[in-house]
Backbone as CSV, one residue per row, in Angstrom:
resi,resn,N_x,N_y,N_z,CA_x,CA_y,CA_z,C_x,C_y,C_z
1,MET,10.171,32.381,-109.133,11.456,32.867,-108.671,12.444,32.677,-109.803
2,CYS,13.198,33.696,-110.065,14.174,33.558,-111.145,15.211,32.511,-110.765
3,ALA,15.766,31.904,-111.775,16.762,30.862,-111.532,17.972,31.456,-110.821
4,MET,18.445,30.755,-109.819,19.645,31.177,-109.117,20.827,30.454,-109.741
5,PHE,21.818,31.199,-110.114,22.994,30.601,-110.706,23.915,30.106,-109.597
6,SER,24.875,29.280,-109.966,25.882,28.861,-109.008,26.619,30.094,-108.512
7,LYS,26.853,30.115,-107.229,27.463,31.290,-106.604,28.732,30.880,-105.877
8,PRO,29.886,31.410,-106.288,31.121,31.100,-105.561,31.038,31.639,-104.134
9,LEU,31.552,30.870,-103.182,31.582,31.289,-101.787,33.005,31.561,-101.319
10,THR,33.887,30.640,-101.633,35.314,30.742,-101.312,36.040,30.177,-102.528
11,PRO,37.362,30.208,-102.550,38.051,29.634,-103.713,37.725,28.163,-103.967
12,ASP,37.333,27.426,-102.935,37.041,25.999,-103.142,35.622,25.601,-102.734
13,ALA,34.712,26.579,-102.680,33.319,26.277,-102.292,32.352,27.141,-103.087
14,ASP,31.156,26.582,-103.306,30.117,27.345,-104.006,28.726,26.863,-103.587
15,LEU,27.741,27.660,-103.955,26.328,27.315,-103.790,25.796,26.907,-105.140
16,ARG,25.000,25.832,-105.160,24.373,25.387,-106.400,22.901,25.145,-106.139
17,PRO,22.043,25.511,-107.088,20.619,25.240,-106.911,20.386,23.734,-106.756
18,LEU,19.505,23.374,-105.866,19.159,21.976,-105.647,18.567,21.378,-106.913
19,ASP,19.038,20.195,-107.292,18.447,19.473,-108.408,18.557,17.976,-108.143
20,LEU,18.071,17.174,-109.055,18.016,15.724,-108.833,19.390,15.078,-108.703
21,SER,20.416,15.728,-109.211,21.758,15.164,-109.054,22.220,15.182,-107.592
22,HIS,21.521,15.915,-106.744,21.895,16.014,-105.335,21.263,14.944,-104.452
23,VAL,20.358,14.135,-104.996,19.640,13.161,-104.165,20.613,12.232,-103.442
24,GLN,21.454,11.538,-104.170,22.373,10.578,-103.541,23.366,11.260,-102.604
25,PRO,24.016,12.350,-103.021,24.948,13.000,-102.091,24.275,13.498,-100.809
26,LEU,23.067,14.040,-100.921,22.376,14.507,-99.713,21.993,13.339,-98.816
27,TRP,21.539,12.243,-99.428,21.221,11.048,-98.647,22.460,10.587,-97.870
28,GLU,23.582,10.537,-98.527,24.812,10.093,-97.868,25.218,11.046,-96.741
29,LEU,25.037,12.341,-96.963,25.369,13.314,-95.914,24.464,13.155,-94.700
30,VAL,23.169,13.006,-94.951,22.233,12.826,-93.831,22.585,11.552,-93.073
31,GLU,22.830,10.475,-93.794,23.192,9.210,-93.132,24.441,9.370,-92.277
32,ALA,25.457,10.016,-92.815,26.721,10.175,-92.097,26.600,11.108,-90.898
33,ASN,25.620,11.997,-90.922,25.467,13.012,-89.876,24.151,12.886,-89.117
34,ARG,23.473,11.757,-89.287,22.113,11.587,-88.764,21.988,11.932,-87.271
35,GLU,22.790,11.356,-86.431,22.641,11.583,-84.987,22.895,13.036,-84.615
36,ARG,23.883,13.632,-85.234,24.189,15.039,-84.937,23.072,15.962,-85.425
37,LEU,22.569,15.733,-86.637,21.484,16.554,-87.185,20.178,16.335,-86.429
38,ARG,19.953,15.111,-85.995,18.705,14.764,-85.323,18.482,15.577,-84.046
39,GLN,19.547,16.008,-83.396,19.360,16.781,-82.167,18.767,18.167,-82.419
40,TRP,18.752,18.596,-83.705,18.206,19.924,-84.025,17.065,19.897,-85.036
41,PHE,16.921,18.825,-85.820,15.965,18.834,-86.922,15.080,17.597,-86.917
42,ALA,13.771,17.796,-86.866,12.824,16.681,-86.904,12.765,16.035,-88.289
43,TRP,13.083,16.781,-89.338,12.995,16.229,-90.697,13.960,15.063,-90.919
44,VAL,14.976,14.957,-90.086,15.969,13.893,-90.260,15.294,12.523,-90.201
45,ASP,14.337,12.361,-89.306,13.659,11.067,-89.190,12.741,10.773,-90.374
46,ALA,12.351,11.798,-91.113,11.511,11.586,-92.291,12.343,11.122,-93.493
47,ASP,13.631,11.386,-93.463,14.531,10.997,-94.556,15.187,9.660,-94.216
48,ARG,14.450,8.564,-94.434,14.923,7.233,-94.081,15.412,6.418,-95.271
49,SER,15.323,6.988,-96.472,15.767,6.265,-97.662,16.126,7.267,-98.751
50,VAL,16.800,6.781,-99.768,17.104,7.622,-100.925,15.805,8.131,-101.540
51,GLU,14.767,7.303,-101.546,13.479,7.704,-102.113,12.878,8.878,-101.336
52,ASP,13.028,8.880,-100.012,12.534,10.003,-99.205,13.252,11.298,-99.576
53,VAL,14.550,11.209,-99.758,15.318,12.396,-100.144,14.906,12.845,-101.545
54,ALA,14.670,11.914,-102.448,14.224,12.261,-103.809,12.886,12.996,-103.760
55,LYS,11.969,12.541,-102.902,10.678,13.237,-102.760,10.891,14.656,-102.263
56,TYR,11.765,14.810,-101.281,12.058,16.143,-100.756,12.638,17.034,-101.857
57,VAL,13.611,16.526,-102.595,14.261,17.320,-103.646,13.233,17.746,-104.698
58,LYS,12.389,16.816,-105.122,11.351,17.156,-106.112,10.400,18.203,-105.559
59,SER,10.003,18.063,-104.307,9.111,19.036,-103.672,9.767,20.414,-103.592
60,ALA,11.040,20.457,-103.215,11.758,21.734,-103.129,11.891,22.374,-104.505
61,MET,12.139,21.564,-105.525,12.242,22.095,-106.880,10.886,22.644,-107.351
62,GLU,9.801,21.983,-106.985,8.460,22.469,-107.325,8.159,23.780,-106.603
63,ARG,8.533,23.892,-105.322,8.346,25.149,-104.586,9.104,26.275,-105.282
64,HIS,10.314,25.983,-105.706,11.112,26.982,-106.416,10.417,27.406,-107.713
65,ALA,9.910,26.457,-108.463,9.235,26.760,-109.735,7.988,27.615,-109.515
66,ARG,7.335,27.449,-108.359,6.141,28.240,-108.028,6.485,29.556,-107.331
67,ASP,7.753,29.870,-107.214,8.221,31.070,-106.515,7.812,31.060,-105.045
68,GLU,7.992,29.906,-104.408,7.619,29.765,-102.997,8.817,29.416,-102.119
69,GLY,10.016,29.508,-102.644,11.203,29.200,-101.859,12.368,28.858,-102.759
70,LEU,13.487,28.597,-102.119,14.694,28.253,-102.851,15.587,27.431,-101.930
71,THR,16.072,26.319,-102.417,17.037,25.503,-101.675,18.301,25.406,-102.512
72,ALA,19.425,25.620,-101.851,20.723,25.511,-102.517,21.584,24.520,-101.739
73,VAL,22.485,23.886,-102.452,23.408,22.926,-101.854,24.776,23.592,-101.758
74,ILE,25.400,23.426,-100.615,26.732,23.966,-100.391,27.735,22.896,-100.818
75,HIS,28.618,23.274,-101.736,29.668,22.373,-102.221,31.017,22.880,-101.735
76,HIS,31.824,21.969,-101.264,33.182,22.299,-100.844,34.123,21.270,-101.460
77,GLN,35.128,21.757,-102.160,36.072,20.898,-102.855,35.352,19.887,-103.739
78,GLY,34.307,20.366,-104.429,33.573,19.562,-105.400,32.536,18.611,-104.837
79,ARG,32.338,18.610,-103.512,31.383,17.673,-102.888,30.322,18.433,-102.105
80,ALA,29.104,17.922,-102.126,28.032,18.491,-101.315,28.378,18.311,-99.841
81,VAL,28.225,19.389,-99.050,28.527,19.326,-97.617,27.391,19.869,-96.754
82,GLY,26.324,20.379,-97.370,25.217,20.922,-96.594,24.203,21.583,-97.498
83,ALA,23.217,22.189,-96.866,22.152,22.852,-97.629,21.687,24.094,-96.889
84,ILE,21.079,24.985,-97.639,20.540,26.229,-97.107,19.291,26.546,-97.912
85,ASP,18.292,27.138,-97.251,17.062,27.434,-97.993,16.335,28.653,-97.471
86,PHE,15.486,29.190,-98.351,14.453,30.143,-97.970,13.206,29.298,-97.775
87,HIS,12.772,29.104,-96.546,11.657,28.196,-96.319,10.357,28.888,-95.973
88,ASP,10.355,30.165,-95.860,9.128,30.919,-95.610,9.176,32.149,-96.504
89,TRP,8.938,31.932,-97.778,9.107,32.961,-98.808,7.796,33.713,-98.980
90,ARG,7.766,34.986,-98.605,6.547,35.780,-98.721,6.831,37.080,-99.469
91,PRO,6.828,37.024,-100.805,7.156,38.218,-101.584,6.188,39.378,-101.363
92,LEU,4.927,39.085,-101.100,3.951,40.154,-100.858,4.379,41.023,-99.684
93,HIS,4.950,40.405,-98.669,5.386,41.128,-97.472,6.886,41.418,-97.490
94,ARG,7.557,40.951,-98.556,9.000,41.137,-98.715,9.768,40.577,-97.515
95,TYR,9.369,39.375,-97.154,9.923,38.675,-95.987,10.291,37.244,-96.368
96,THR,11.360,36.744,-95.773,11.699,35.336,-95.883,12.475,34.898,-94.653
97,ALA,12.613,33.596,-94.503,13.409,33.015,-93.419,14.414,32.050,-94.031
98,ILE,15.565,31.951,-93.389,16.630,31.083,-93.865,16.831,29.953,-92.862
99,GLY,17.006,28.744,-93.403,17.397,27.596,-92.592,18.623,26.964,-93.222
100,TYR,19.414,26.255,-92.411,20.649,25.682,-92.942,21.142,24.532,-92.087
101,TRP,21.972,23.706,-92.712,22.681,22.638,-92.002,23.955,22.303,-92.762
102,LEU,24.917,21.760,-92.022,26.224,21.472,-92.589,26.745,20.169,-91.994
103,ALA,27.412,19.366,-92.814,28.047,18.139,-92.340,29.175,18.497,-91.373
104,ALA,29.387,17.658,-90.388,30.392,17.928,-89.353,31.782,18.234,-89.906
105,PRO,32.291,17.467,-90.888,33.655,17.755,-91.367,33.794,19.116,-92.049
106,ALA,32.689,19.734,-92.458,32.747,21.022,-93.147,32.622,22.202,-92.184
107,GLU,32.346,21.937,-90.923,32.203,23.017,-89.951,33.542,23.696,-89.680
108,GLY,33.451,24.958,-89.262,34.643,25.688,-88.862,35.491,26.218,-89.997
109,LYS,34.953,26.219,-91.212,35.692,26.695,-92.378,35.105,27.995,-92.948
110,GLY,34.074,28.530,-92.297,33.432,29.749,-92.783,32.442,29.514,-93.911
111,LEU,32.160,28.255,-94.224,31.275,27.952,-95.358,29.838,28.421,-95.112
112,MET,29.312,28.190,-93.906,27.927,28.580,-93.660,27.785,30.096,-93.599
113,THR,28.740,30.765,-93.017,28.681,32.229,-93.000,28.698,32.766,-94.429
114,ALA,29.539,32.201,-95.274,29.592,32.624,-96.679,28.297,32.293,-97.407
115,ALA,27.714,31.122,-97.124,26.455,30.731,-97.779,25.314,31.636,-97.346
116,VAL,25.212,31.926,-96.060,24.153,32.821,-95.587,24.344,34.208,-96.186
117,THR,25.571,34.682,-96.251,25.846,35.986,-96.872,25.347,36.011,-98.313
118,ALA,25.653,34.972,-99.071,25.218,34.914,-100.472,23.703,34.896,-100.583
119,MET,23.043,34.124,-99.731,21.573,34.056,-99.772,20.944,35.389,-99.367
120,VAL,21.501,36.041,-98.363,20.980,37.344,-97.933,21.161,38.362,-99.047
121,ASP,22.334,38.396,-99.660,22.559,39.303,-100.796,21.528,39.048,-101.893
122,TYR,21.317,37.785,-102.213,20.362,37.424,-103.260,18.944,37.891,-102.910
123,ALA,18.526,37.667,-101.687,17.168,38.049,-101.279,16.987,39.569,-101.298
124,PHE,17.970,40.297,-100.799,17.834,41.753,-100.722,18.060,42.433,-102.068
125,THR,19.106,42.060,-102.783,19.415,42.773,-104.020,18.767,42.144,-105.243
126,GLY,18.647,40.824,-105.262,18.085,40.160,-106.425,16.582,39.994,-106.391
127,ARG,16.004,39.982,-105.193,14.578,39.707,-105.068,13.792,40.787,-104.347
128,GLY,14.433,41.820,-103.885,13.731,42.951,-103.281,13.120,42.674,-101.915
129,MET,13.617,41.679,-101.202,13.113,41.408,-99.858,13.530,42.537,-98.920
130,ASN,12.783,42.702,-97.838,13.086,43.733,-96.861,13.496,43.169,-95.505
131,ARG,13.057,41.945,-95.183,13.348,41.360,-93.873,13.676,39.873,-94.038
132,ILE,14.721,39.454,-93.331,15.110,38.049,-93.323,15.271,37.616,-91.879
133,GLU,14.677,36.480,-91.556,14.805,35.918,-90.214,15.609,34.624,-90.247
134,ILE,16.288,34.379,-89.147,16.910,33.095,-88.868,16.488,32.722,-87.460
135,ARG,15.929,31.522,-87.314,15.535,31.030,-85.994,16.402,29.835,-85.646
136,CYS,16.937,29.844,-84.434,17.832,28.778,-83.976,17.418,28.348,-82.578
137,ALA,17.563,27.068,-82.297,17.350,26.595,-80.936,18.334,27.314,-80.020
138,THR,17.859,27.708,-78.851,18.721,28.459,-77.930,19.990,27.696,-77.591
139,GLN,19.938,26.366,-77.589,21.103,25.557,-77.225,22.069,25.321,-78.394
140,ASN,21.679,25.686,-79.608,22.498,25.396,-80.783,23.512,26.528,-81.007
141,ARG,24.616,26.459,-80.276,25.630,27.514,-80.302,26.202,27.758,-81.707
142,ARG,26.485,26.689,-82.432,27.101,26.844,-83.758,26.146,27.552,-84.722
143,SER,24.888,27.160,-84.689,23.906,27.779,-85.580,23.686,29.237,-85.215
144,ARG,23.643,29.528,-83.934,23.434,30.909,-83.477,24.616,31.810,-83.814
145,ALA,25.804,31.249,-83.934,26.993,32.058,-84.226,26.923,32.704,-85.612
146,VAL,26.235,32.058,-86.551,26.189,32.582,-87.927,25.461,33.920,-87.995
147,PRO,24.216,34.040,-87.546,23.576,35.354,-87.632,24.265,36.410,-86.771
148,ARG,24.806,36.002,-85.652,25.547,36.959,-84.811,26.748,37.507,-85.573
149,ARG,27.488,36.613,-86.217,28.684,37.008,-86.966,28.330,37.997,-88.078
150,LEU,27.145,37.829,-88.665,26.734,38.679,-89.788,25.990,39.937,-89.359
151,GLY,25.843,40.144,-88.068,25.210,41.368,-87.585,23.697,41.337,-87.526
152,PHE,23.088,40.153,-87.611,21.644,40.068,-87.440,21.301,40.514,-86.021
153,VAL,20.145,41.114,-85.859,19.686,41.585,-84.558,18.935,40.451,-83.856
154,GLU,19.311,40.183,-82.630,18.577,39.201,-81.826,17.329,39.887,-81.301
155,GLU,16.170,39.426,-81.754,14.916,40.097,-81.421,14.190,39.489,-80.228
156,GLY,14.526,38.267,-79.877,13.866,37.665,-78.724,13.856,36.151,-78.827
157,VAL,13.196,35.543,-77.861,13.098,34.093,-77.778,11.632,33.693,-77.842
158,LEU,11.353,32.752,-78.733,10.020,32.152,-78.810,10.052,30.916,-77.922
159,ARG,9.359,30.994,-76.799,9.406,29.908,-75.825,8.647,28.690,-76.313
160,GLN,9.267,27.538,-76.176,8.690,26.252,-76.562,8.007,26.316,-77.930
161,ALA,8.701,26.899,-78.880,8.129,27.138,-80.209,8.275,25.966,-81.159
162,GLU,9.081,24.978,-80.784,9.334,23.865,-81.692,9.316,22.553,-80.904
163,LEU,8.436,21.659,-81.336,8.417,20.326,-80.735,9.407,19.462,-81.487
164,LEU,10.375,18.938,-80.773,11.387,18.069,-81.365,11.362,16.754,-80.596
165,TYR,10.657,15.795,-81.181,10.514,14.463,-80.595,9.785,14.557,-79.253
166,ASP,10.491,14.457,-78.147,9.848,14.418,-76.837,10.070,15.686,-76.016
167,ARG,10.561,16.750,-76.657,10.824,17.980,-75.915,10.504,19.195,-76.782
168,TYR,10.336,20.309,-76.113,10.145,21.573,-76.814,11.447,22.357,-76.784
169,ASN,11.760,22.990,-77.917,12.912,23.887,-77.992,12.439,25.323,-77.979
170,ASP,13.151,26.158,-77.248,12.980,27.596,-77.372,13.798,28.029,-78.579
171,LEU,13.272,28.962,-79.357,13.964,29.443,-80.555,14.323,30.917,-80.415
172,VAL,15.574,31.248,-80.713,16.011,32.631,-80.762,15.708,33.149,-82.164
173,VAL,15.108,34.332,-82.239,14.799,34.961,-83.522,15.837,36.041,-83.797
174,TYR,16.514,35.887,-84.930,17.452,36.895,-85.420,16.857,37.469,-86.693
175,ALA,17.051,38.769,-86.919,16.521,39.383,-88.138,17.488,40.416,-88.681
176,MET,17.408,40.569,-89.996,18.182,41.580,-90.702,17.219,42.301,-91.640
177,LEU,17.304,43.628,-91.666,16.521,44.437,-92.601,17.436,44.877,-93.744
178,ARG,16.831,45.091,-94.888,17.625,45.439,-96.074,18.498,46.667,-95.841
179,ASP,17.937,47.729,-95.269,18.748,48.935,-95.079,19.907,48.695,-94.112
180,GLU,19.723,47.828,-93.114,20.816,47.469,-92.201,21.910,46.712,-92.955
181,TRP,21.487,45.781,-93.807,22.451,44.982,-94.566,23.263,45.863,-95.516
182,VAL,22.572,46.740,-96.219,23.253,47.642,-97.154,24.250,48.519,-96.410
183,ALA,23.848,49.034,-95.255,24.751,49.882,-94.463,25.975,49.103,-94.006
184,ARG,25.802,47.843,-93.635,26.924,47.015,-93.190,27.868,46.672,-94.342
185,ARG,27.325,46.547,-95.539,28.130,46.121,-96.696,28.859,47.278,-97.374
186,THR,28.487,48.513,-97.055,29.135,49.651,-97.720,30.154,50.322,-96.817
């Protein structure tokens, strides 16, 4: 995967490719937001130390080097506030999926909508993808608002598709096709 450059999102926010300088800031964000993130993400329990986050960052950087995905960190006012990634990168089929999370104090500022927009633009125009999916737990109103706001099509619900600790979550599947995105942007 070609290197992704830093991408401005708003006058005081940008996307930056994940690198080792993000280990400590991401650890601090997860710690500060652990209980809130835990209600939606099982990976939170796997990140129990700075070393765990360092392993994740190195693994994500290796996936990027192998052209198997991309993780970017969302910065607002010079500080890391969340992350976004292509976690199911399939260039042969011109398909990918986006996942994201944001620290509570950064919510409600349009940062995630801007970050998803930048990633979608990159996938469609920079990488030739044709389809992008976003899957959200049916109960996660804030996460579901992002693809809706951007015009993604709600394609259906995958029943009990995700085991999260002691319960199953139903996931709503949203998708955008390249020609739909281009039509919306012009």
